[in-house]
C-alpha positions as CSV (number, residue, x, y, z in Angstrom):
1,M,8.1,7.8,-22.4
2,L,7.2,6.8,-18.8
3,T,9.4,7.0,-15.7
4,L,8.7,5.2,-12.4
5,F,10.3,7.0,-9.5
6,Q,11.0,4.6,-6.5
7,R,13.2,3.8,-3.6
8,D,15.4,0.9,-2.7
9,D,13.7,-1.8,-0.6
10,C,10.3,-0.2,-1.1
11,K,7.3,-2.6,-0.8
12,L,4.9,-0.1,-2.4
13,C,7.3,0.2,-5.3
14,D,7.2,-3.6,-5.8
15,E,3.4,-3.5,-5.7
16,A,3.5,-0.7,-8.4
17,L,5.8,-2.8,-10.6
18,A,3.5,-5.8,-10.3
19,L,0.5,-3.6,-11.3
20,L,2.4,-2.0,-14.2
21,A,3.3,-5.6,-15.4
22,A,-0.2,-6.9,-15.0
23,A,-1.6,-3.9,-17.0
24,R,1.0,-4.6,-19.7
25,A,2.1,-1.0,-19.4
26,P,4.5,0.2,-22.1
27,G,8.1,0.2,-21.4
28,F,9.3,2.6,-18.7
29,E,12.5,3.7,-17.1
30,N,13.2,3.1,-13.4
31,V,14.7,5.9,-11.4
32,W,15.8,5.4,-7.8
33,I,15.6,8.6,-5.9
34,D,17.8,7.5,-3.0
35,G,20.9,9.6,-2.7
36,D,19.7,12.4,-5.1
37,P,18.7,15.4,-2.9
38,E,16.6,17.0,-5.5
39,L,14.6,13.8,-6.3
40,E,14.2,13.0,-2.7
41,A,12.8,16.4,-2.0
42,R,10.3,16.1,-4.8
43,Y,9.3,12.5,-4.5
44,G,10.4,11.4,-1.1
45,T,7.0,11.0,0.5
46,R,5.2,10.2,-2.8
47,V,6.9,7.2,-4.2
48,P,6.2,5.3,-6.2
49,V,5.3,7.9,-8.8
50,L,4.7,7.2,-12.5
51,R,5.5,10.2,-14.7
52,D,4.6,10.6,-18.4
53,E,7.7,12.5,-19.6
54,N,5.9,13.7,-22.8
55,S,3.1,15.5,-20.9
56,G,4.6,16.0,-17.5
57,R,1.6,14.3,-15.9
58,E,2.3,12.2,-12.7
59,L,0.4,9.4,-11.1
60,D,1.1,9.1,-7.4
61,W,0.7,5.9,-5.4
62,P,-1.7,4.5,-4.4
63,F,-3.1,3.7,-7.9
64,D,-5.2,0.8,-9.0
65,P,-5.7,-0.9,-12.3
66,A,-8.5,1.5,-13.4
67,S,-6.6,4.7,-12.4
68,L,-3.5,3.3,-14.1
69,Q,-5.4,2.6,-17.3
70,A,-6.9,6.0,-17.3
71,F,-3.5,7.5,-16.8
72,L,-2.0,5.5,-19.7
73,A,-4.9,6.4,-22.0
74,G,-3.9,10.0,-21.5
């Protein structure tokens, strides 16, 4: 399962969503970090971040189609 950590009103997050859609990424959960002190501390300067919940691997922005495909391939 994939999780995309993001913020409200985040242009980079919108770009990441568009890239995920273009890559036909498998379904993922959106998690907004705003208002969650633990998530803000962990991801605040890194969002958007795509996390593979099964392996714990994370892909920080900026990512491009090639790095996204490599991440998805495992």
